VOKOLZA-89853 format. One record per residue: residue number from 1; x, y, z of N, C-alpha, C in turn; chain. Coordinates in nm, 3 decimals. Example, Ala and Ser with C-alpha at 12.3 -4.5 7.8 and 13.67 -1.06 7.14 Angstrom:
BEGIN
TORDO   i     n_u     n_v     n_w    ca_u    ca_v    ca_w     c_u     c_v     c_w ch
TORDO   1   1.319  -0.569   0.780   1.230  -0.450   0.780   1.320  -0.330   0.780  A
TORDO   2   1.285  -0.225   0.708   1.367  -0.106   0.714   1.290   0.003   0.787  A
//
This chain:
BEGIN
TORDO   i     n_u     n_v     n_w    ca_u    ca_v    ca_w     c_u     c_v     c_w ch
TORDO   1   0.084  -0.117   0.000   0.000   0.000   0.000   0.088   0.123   0.000  A
TORDO   2   0.050   0.225  -0.076   0.127   0.347  -0.089   0.081   0.450   0.013  A
TORDO   3   0.175   0.533   0.055   0.140   0.644   0.144   0.061   0.747   0.064  A
TORDO   4  -0.035   0.810   0.124  -0.112   0.911   0.051  -0.024   1.029   0.013  A
TORDO   5  -0.050   1.085  -0.102   0.025   1.200  -0.148  -0.033   1.324  -0.082  A
TORDO   6   0.050   1.396  -0.010   0.006   1.517   0.057   0.030   1.635  -0.035  A
TORDO   7  -0.071   1.714  -0.054  -0.059   1.829  -0.141  -0.032   1.954  -0.059  A
TORDO   8   0.020   2.054  -0.125   0.041   2.182  -0.059   0.180   2.193   0.001  A
TORDO   9   0.197   2.300   0.072   0.326   2.329   0.133   0.346   2.250   0.261  A
TORDO  10   0.472   2.235   0.299   0.503   2.172   0.427   0.457   2.264   0.539  A
TORDO  11   0.424   2.208   0.650   0.379   2.286   0.766   0.497   2.367   0.819  A
TORDO  12   0.475   2.497   0.839   0.579   2.584   0.894   0.602   2.552   1.041  A
TORDO  13   0.497   2.508   1.108   0.506   2.476   1.250   0.489   2.326   1.268  A
TORDO  14   0.601   2.254   1.252   0.598   2.109   1.265   0.610   2.070   1.414  A
TORDO  15   0.606   1.943   1.442   0.604   1.896   1.581   0.727   1.941   1.661  A
TORDO  16   0.849   1.930   1.607   0.964   1.977   1.686   0.956   2.127   1.718  A
TORDO  17   0.905   2.206   1.626   0.891   2.350   1.652   0.781   2.378   1.754  A
TORDO  18   0.676   2.297   1.753   0.570   2.313   1.854   0.627   2.287   1.993  A
TORDO  19   0.709   2.185   2.006   0.770   2.152   2.135   0.863   2.266   2.178  A
TORDO  20   0.943   2.316   2.084   1.035   2.426   2.116   0.958   2.552   2.157  A
TORDO  21   0.851   2.582   2.086   0.770   2.699   2.118   0.713   2.687   2.259  A
TORDO  22   0.658   2.574   2.293   0.602   2.554   2.427   0.711   2.565   2.534  A
TORDO  23   0.830   2.515   2.504   0.941   2.524   2.599   0.981   2.670   2.622  A
TORDO  24   0.989   2.747   2.515   1.023   2.889   2.528   0.918   2.963   2.610  A
TORDO  25   0.792   2.934   2.585   0.683   2.998   2.660   0.690   2.956   2.807  A
TORDO  26   0.716   2.829   2.830   0.728   2.778   2.967   0.838   2.852   3.044  A
TORDO  27   0.943   2.892   2.974   1.055   2.961   3.039   1.043   3.113   3.035  A
TORDO  28   0.924   3.164   3.005   0.900   3.306   3.023   0.881   3.390   2.899  A
TORDO  29   0.900   3.335   2.781   0.879   3.411   2.658   0.729   3.426   2.632  A
TORDO  30   0.691   3.536   2.567   0.553   3.547   2.523   0.536   3.456   2.402  A
TORDO  31   0.413   3.429   2.366   0.388   3.346   2.248   0.446   3.414   2.124  A
TORDO  32   0.431   3.545   2.116   0.484   3.619   2.001   0.636   3.612   1.997  A
TORDO  33   0.703   3.627   2.110   0.850   3.617   2.115   0.896   3.476   2.077  A
TORDO  34   0.826   3.375   2.128   0.863   3.237   2.098   0.843   3.207   1.950  A
TORDO  35   0.734   3.255   1.893   0.708   3.234   1.750   0.820   3.297   1.667  A
TORDO  36   0.857   3.419   1.702   0.964   3.488   1.630   1.096   3.412   1.642  A
TORDO  37   1.124   3.359   1.761   1.248   3.286   1.785   1.260   3.159   1.701  A
TORDO  38   1.147   3.094   1.673   1.153   2.970   1.594   1.124   2.994   1.446  A
TORDO  39   1.097   3.120   1.411   1.083   3.155   1.269   0.945   3.137   1.210  A
TORDO  40   0.842   3.153   1.291   0.705   3.148   1.239   0.630   3.272   1.286  A
TORDO  41   0.520   3.301   1.222   0.441   3.417   1.262   0.346   3.380   1.375  A
TORDO  42   0.303   3.483   1.446   0.203   3.462   1.550   0.076   3.406   1.489  A
TORDO  43   0.040   3.450   1.372  -0.079   3.401   1.302  -0.070   3.249   1.276  A
TORDO  44   0.050   3.202   1.242   0.070   3.058   1.220   0.044   2.981   1.349  A
TORDO  45   0.093   3.033   1.460   0.070   2.969   1.589  -0.079   2.966   1.620  A
TORDO  46  -0.145   3.079   1.599  -0.289   3.086   1.626  -0.367   2.988   1.541  A
TORDO  47  -0.328   2.972   1.416  -0.396   2.878   1.327  -0.374   2.734   1.374  A
TORDO  48  -0.252   2.701   1.413  -0.223   2.565   1.458  -0.295   2.532   1.588  A
TORDO  49  -0.312   2.632   1.675  -0.386   2.611   1.800  -0.529   2.568   1.768  A
TORDO  50  -0.587   2.629   1.666  -0.725   2.592   1.627  -0.732   2.454   1.563  A
TORDO  51  -0.626   2.414   1.494  -0.626   2.287   1.420  -0.578   2.167   1.502  A
TORDO  52  -0.495   2.192   1.602  -0.431   2.084   1.677  -0.467   2.095   1.825  A
TORDO  53  -0.561   2.013   1.868  -0.610   2.015   2.006  -0.500   1.987   2.108  A
TORDO  54  -0.410   1.895   2.075  -0.300   1.862   2.166  -0.205   1.980   2.182  A
TORDO  55  -0.173   2.045   2.072  -0.086   2.163   2.077  -0.152   2.274   2.159  A
TORDO  56  -0.280   2.294   2.140  -0.355   2.395   2.215  -0.342   2.366   2.365  A
TORDO  57  -0.360   2.242   2.403  -0.352   2.202   2.544  -0.210   2.226   2.599  A
TORDO  58  -0.109   2.183   2.525   0.030   2.198   2.570   0.069   2.345   2.582  A
TORDO  59   0.025   2.427   2.489   0.057   2.569   2.494  -0.011   2.635   2.614  A
TORDO  60  -0.135   2.598   2.642  -0.204   2.653   2.759  -0.134   2.612   2.889  A
TORDO  61  -0.088   2.487   2.896  -0.013   2.443   3.014   0.116   2.523   3.028  A
TORDO  62   0.185   2.546   2.919   0.310   2.623   2.922   0.285   2.766   2.969  A
TORDO  63   0.176   2.824   2.924   0.143   2.961   2.965   0.112   2.968   3.114  A
TORDO  64   0.045   2.867   3.167   0.012   2.864   3.310   0.136   2.846   3.396  A
TORDO  65   0.233   2.770   3.346   0.351   2.737   3.425   0.466   2.836   3.404  A
TORDO  66   0.447   2.934   3.319   0.553   3.032   3.293   0.583   3.112   3.419  A
TORDO  67   0.709   3.149   3.436   0.747   3.228   3.555   0.684   3.366   3.557  A
//
């Protein structure tokens, strides 16, 4: 069986970047600062939060635990 062909561009905010973003936020960066640090726009983060329930949850936890 063949893997499905994915159309369109690669995701700017892939899983490793999501983890890095949450880590930066956990250590005190704002979401906007963290997005800039990993090379994505705040709008991209906002879109991914709406599309990825797990990422939304992890980001909210990071925001609560930030210093």
